[in-house]
VOTIMI-339382 format. One record per atom (N, C-alpha, C, O): x, y, z; atom name. Coordinates in pm, 1 decimal, decimal comma, always signed. Layout:
% VOTIMI-339382
<<X Y Z> "CA">
...
% end
This chain:
% VOTIMI-339382
<<+80,4 -149,6 -19,9> "N">
<<+12,6 -10,5 +17,6> "CA">
<<+104,9 +153,0 -10,7> "C">
<<+225,5 +169,0 +8,5> "O">
<<+35,2 +227,6 -45,7> "N">
<<+110,4 +347,5 -113,6> "CA">
<<+86,2 +475,7 -5,5> "C">
<<-29,5 +509,9 +19,3> "O">
<<+178,2 +531,5 +45,3> "N">
<<+148,7 +616,3 +138,7> "CA">
<<+122,2 +754,7 +80,6> "C">
<<+120,2 +781,9 -39,4> "O">
<<+98,2 +853,9 +201,5> "N">
<<+100,9 +984,0 +98,7> "CA">
<<+270,5 +1030,6 +59,4> "C">
<<+375,1 +973,3 +89,9> "O">
<<+245,3 +1169,5 -27,7> "N">
<<+370,9 +1216,1 -56,7> "CA">
<<+479,2 +1169,4 -192,9> "C">
<<+596,4 +1205,4 -204,2> "O">
<<+399,1 +1076,4 -292,8> "N">
<<+471,1 +1022,2 -390,4> "CA">
<<+416,1 +1178,6 -481,4> "C">
<<+331,2 +1264,8 -458,6> "O">
<<+514,0 +1155,0 -587,4> "N">
<<+473,8 +1224,5 -754,3> "CA">
<<+354,7 +1181,6 -778,8> "C">
<<+316,9 +1083,5 -714,8> "O">
<<+265,8 +1241,8 -875,6> "N">
<<+159,5 +1224,6 -910,2> "CA">
<<+157,3 +1093,2 -1020,4> "C">
<<+47,1 +1041,5 -1038,8> "O">
<<+278,6 +1035,5 -1096,8> "N">
<<+351,2 +1058,4 -1157,6> "CA">
<<+381,6 +848,8 -1125,9> "C">
<<+391,0 +747,2 -1194,8> "O">
<<+385,1 +882,5 -999,6> "N">
<<+413,8 +738,7 -928,6> "CA">
<<+267,8 +698,6 -930,8> "C">
<<+237,7 +648,7 -1039,3> "O">
<<+167,7 +705,1 -844,2> "N">
<<+60,0 +655,8 -846,2> "CA">
<<+28,4 +696,6 -980,0> "C">
<<+122,1 +623,4 -1011,9> "O">
<<+8,9 +718,5 -1032,1> "N">
<<-31,1 +720,0 -1199,7> "CA">
<<+28,3 +535,5 -1216,2> "C">
<<-55,8 +452,3 -1182,4> "O">
<<+174,6 +478,3 -1268,8> "N">
<<+197,0 +428,9 -1258,3> "CA">
<<+194,6 +322,5 -1151,2> "C">
<<+270,7 +227,6 -1170,1> "O">
<<+139,9 +322,1 -1070,7> "N">
<<+84,1 +182,1 -1015,3> "CA">
<<-9,1 +183,4 -1008,0> "C">
<<-32,7 +94,6 -926,1> "O">
<<-166,7 +257,4 -1059,9> "N">
<<-277,1 +233,1 -1085,0> "CA">
<<-268,7 +176,2 -1261,4> "C">
<<-364,4 +120,2 -1314,8> "O">
<<-189,1 +192,9 -1304,7> "N">
<<-174,9 +147,3 -1449,3> "CA">
<<-131,1 -20,2 -1431,4> "C">
<<-141,0 -131,2 -1483,5> "O">
<<-83,0 +44,5 -1331,7> "N">
<<+15,1 -122,1 -1283,5> "CA">
<<-162,6 -241,3 -1289,0> "C">
<<-211,8 -318,0 -1371,8> "O">
<<-196,1 -198,1 -1167,7> "N">
<<-268,9 -243,1 -1124,5> "CA">
<<-392,5 -282,2 -1241,0> "C">
<<-433,0 -398,3 -1247,5> "O">
<<-428,1 -213,6 -1298,8> "N">
<<-488,4 -207,6 -1424,1> "CA">
<<-474,6 -351,3 -1569,3> "C">
<<-543,5 -400,1 -1658,8> "O">
<<-306,9 -367,2 -1494,6> "N">
<<-216,0 -431,0 -1647,5> "CA">
<<-284,3 -568,8 -1547,0> "C">
<<-329,5 -675,0 -1589,6> "O">
<<-276,0 -536,8 -1447,4> "N">
<<-266,7 -715,6 -1359,5> "CA">
<<-427,6 -794,3 -1348,5> "C">
<<-444,0 -913,6 -1323,3> "O">
<<-541,3 -689,2 -1375,4> "N">
<<-687,2 -769,4 -1384,1> "CA">
<<-687,1 -750,6 -1500,1> "C">
<<-798,6 -787,6 -1537,1> "O">
<<-604,3 -698,0 -1627,2> "N">
<<-631,9 -726,0 -1746,1> "CA">
<<-768,3 -595,7 -1850,9> "C">
<<-835,0 -612,6 -1953,0> "O">
<<-754,3 -490,2 -1765,0> "N">
<<-850,9 -383,0 -1804,0> "CA">
<<-796,1 -345,0 -1885,8> "C">
<<-675,1 -335,7 -1865,2> "O">
<<-859,0 -291,0 -2055,4> "N">
<<-757,7 -187,2 -2157,0> "CA">
<<-794,1 -70,6 -2129,6> "C">
<<-913,9 -43,7 -2120,8> "O">
<<-678,2 +40,4 -2106,8> "N">
<<-655,7 +179,0 -2057,2> "CA">
<<-518,1 +216,7 -2186,2> "C">
<<-428,1 +154,2 -2242,1> "O">
<<-566,3 +338,8 -2185,2> "N">
<<-455,2 +488,3 -2253,7> "CA">
<<-371,2 +530,5 -2136,0> "C">
<<-445,3 +549,7 -2039,5> "O">
<<-279,5 +546,3 -2115,4> "N">
<<-226,5 +648,0 -2004,6> "CA">
<<-125,2 +771,3 -2117,0> "C">
<<-58,7 +743,9 -2216,9> "O">
<<-153,3 +931,4 -2038,9> "N">
<<-123,8 +1018,1 -2161,6> "CA">
<<-190,2 +1008,1 -2267,8> "C">
<<-128,0 +1005,9 -2374,0> "O">
<<-304,0 +1001,3 -2267,9> "N">
<<-335,8 +1045,6 -2434,0> "CA">
<<-376,4 +1181,4 -2405,6> "C">
<<-411,6 +1239,6 -2303,1> "O">
<<-356,3 +1225,3 -2564,5> "N">
<<-364,6 +1391,4 -2556,1> "CA">
<<-515,4 +1423,8 -2569,0> "C">
<<-571,7 +1333,4 -2630,8> "O">
<<-611,0 +1536,4 -2526,1> "N">
<<-763,2 +1558,5 -2533,4> "CA">
<<-730,4 +1700,5 -2644,3> "C">
<<-638,1 +1781,1 -2632,9> "O">
<<-780,2 +1699,2 -2693,1> "N">
<<-819,9 +1838,1 -2801,1> "CA">
<<-956,5 +1894,4 -2742,7> "C">
<<-1031,4 +1810,2 -2693,1> "O">
<<-997,5 +2027,1 -2742,8> "N">
<<-1086,1 +2100,5 -2796,2> "CA">
<<-1137,2 +2117,9 -2950,5> "C">
<<-1089,4 +2123,4 -3063,8> "O">
<<-1250,8 +2122,6 -2891,6> "N">
<<-1335,8 +2158,5 -3033,5> "CA">
<<-1449,6 +2294,4 -2991,7> "C">
<<-1538,7 +2298,7 -2906,9> "O">
<<-1410,8 +2377,8 -3072,0> "N">
<<-1434,5 +2494,4 -3065,0> "CA">
<<-1485,0 +2582,0 -3216,3> "C">
<<-1416,7 +2625,2 -3309,2> "O">
<<-1675,2 +2585,3 -3184,7> "N">
<<-1692,5 +2622,0 -3339,8> "CA">
<<-1665,3 +2576,0 -3436,8> "C">
<<-1679,5 +2642,7 -3539,3> "O">
<<-1611,2 +2432,4 -3442,7> "N">
<<-1528,4 +2385,1 -3564,8> "CA">
<<-1445,3 +2365,8 -3568,3> "C">
<<-1409,7 +2263,8 -3627,3> "O">
<<-1353,1 +2450,9 -3506,8> "N">
<<-1203,1 +2460,3 -3512,3> "CA">
<<-1178,0 +2401,2 -3360,8> "C">
<<-1219,4 +2429,0 -3248,3> "O">
<<-1053,8 +2268,2 -3439,9> "N">
<<-970,6 +2228,8 -3380,3> "CA">
<<-848,5 +2281,5 -3290,6> "C">
<<-733,9 +2313,4 -3322,2> "O">
<<-911,9 +2279,2 -3172,9> "N">
<<-775,5 +2346,2 -3091,6> "CA">
<<-666,6 +2255,1 -2956,5> "C">
<<-699,4 +2206,2 -2848,4> "O">
<<-583,3 +2260,7 -2999,8> "N">
<<-476,2 +2143,7 -2981,2> "CA">
<<-475,2 +2278,3 -2785,2> "C">
<<-521,0 +2385,9 -2746,8> "O">
<<-425,5 +2211,5 -2755,4> "N">
<<-391,9 +2277,7 -2574,4> "CA">
<<-350,6 +2193,0 -2482,4> "C">
<<-383,4 +2178,2 -2364,7> "O">
<<-263,7 +2131,5 -2559,7> "N">
<<-145,2 +2044,2 -2465,8> "CA">
<<-228,4 +1987,3 -2337,2> "C">
<<-156,6 +1965,6 -2239,6> "O">
<<-351,7 +1962,6 -2322,2> "N">
<<-440,1 +1857,4 -2293,4> "CA">
<<-356,5 +1756,9 -2189,2> "C">
<<-251,8 +1814,3 -2159,4> "O">
<<-364,9 +1647,4 -2134,0> "N">
<<-350,3 +1499,2 -2171,8> "CA">
<<-430,0 +1400,4 -2047,5> "C">
<<-420,0 +1432,8 -1929,1> "O">
<<-474,3 +1331,8 -2071,7> "N">
<<-594,7 +1253,7 -2035,0> "CA">
<<-496,7 +1153,4 -1912,5> "C">
<<-425,0 +1077,0 -1977,1> "O">
<<-472,8 +1131,8 -1735,5> "N">
<<-430,4 +1047,7 -1749,5> "CA">
<<-392,4 +959,8 -1716,9> "C">
<<-287,8 +932,1 -1658,2> "O">
<<-536,2 +858,5 -1777,7> "N">
<<-557,6 +737,3 -1751,8> "CA">
<<-677,2 +723,9 -1812,4> "C">
<<-769,8 +752,3 -1736,4> "O">
<<-713,8 +687,3 -1933,5> "N">
<<-879,2 +687,0 -2003,2> "CA">
<<-873,4 +480,7 -2027,3> "C">
<<-817,2 +397,9 -2098,9> "O">
<<-999,1 +487,8 -1882,4> "N">
<<-1012,1 +356,9 -1888,4> "CA">
<<-1157,7 +290,7 -1941,3> "C">
<<-1274,7 +322,7 -1920,2> "O">
<<-1094,1 +181,5 -2021,5> "N">
<<-1191,0 +101,6 -2169,8> "CA">
<<-1265,0 +259,6 -2235,0> "C">
<<-1378,7 +297,2 -2206,5> "O">
<<-1187,0 +319,6 -2308,5> "N">
<<-1242,5 +434,0 -2432,2> "CA">
<<-1356,9 +463,8 -2311,7> "C">
<<-1460,8 +411,1 -2351,4> "O">
<<-1378,1 +523,1 -2189,1> "N">
<<-1472,7 +536,7 -2173,5> "CA">
<<-1478,5 +687,9 -2044,3> "C">
<<-1490,9 +810,2 -2038,4> "O">
<<-1454,1 +534,1 -1939,3> "N">
<<-1339,7 +667,8 -1793,8> "CA">
<<-1284,3 +749,6 -1766,6> "C">
<<-1208,4 +705,8 -1680,0> "O">
<<-1257,3 +889,0 -1784,9> "N">
<<-1166,2 +916,6 -1708,1> "CA">
<<-1070,0 +969,4 -1643,4> "C">
<<-1080,8 +1091,9 -1639,2> "O">
<<-967,0 +922,6 -1583,3> "N">
<<-920,1 +907,4 -1437,5> "CA">
<<-838,9 +1059,5 -1421,5> "C">
<<-764,5 +1078,5 -1517,6> "O">
<<-837,9 +1151,1 -1338,6> "N">
<<-781,1 +1193,9 -1353,3> "CA">
<<-660,1 +1184,6 -1207,4> "C">
<<-702,2 +1156,0 -1095,3> "O">
<<-547,6 +1206,3 -1227,3> "N">
<<-489,7 +1172,6 -1035,3> "CA">
<<-427,2 +1304,1 -1033,3> "C">
<<-363,7 +1352,6 -1127,0> "O">
<<-455,0 +1372,9 -890,6> "N">
<<-377,1 +1481,3 -811,7> "CA">
<<-332,8 +1380,0 -700,2> "C">
<<-379,0 +1272,0 -663,5> "O">
<<-220,4 +1459,7 -658,2> "N">
<<-82,0 +1461,3 -525,4> "CA">
<<-80,7 +1548,2 -464,4> "C">
<<-19,6 +1649,2 -499,5> "O">
<<-129,3 +1542,3 -382,1> "N">
<<-17,2 +1694,7 -287,5> "CA">
<<+8,2 +1677,1 -177,7> "C">
<<+73,2 +1760,9 -115,2> "O">
% end
């Protein structure tokens, strides 16, 4: 079990490891743009973990 105080990327790696162990399909650090009035805007948004192309997981560490 992990405790507090680690970097967000460490928690992300552990979450992804657990998903792999369970055979769950996911993508890590997927880019996500926005569309405004038909204009595709790439603002550098990234999804921490996208699970089964449906669930967005955004991790926070403090």
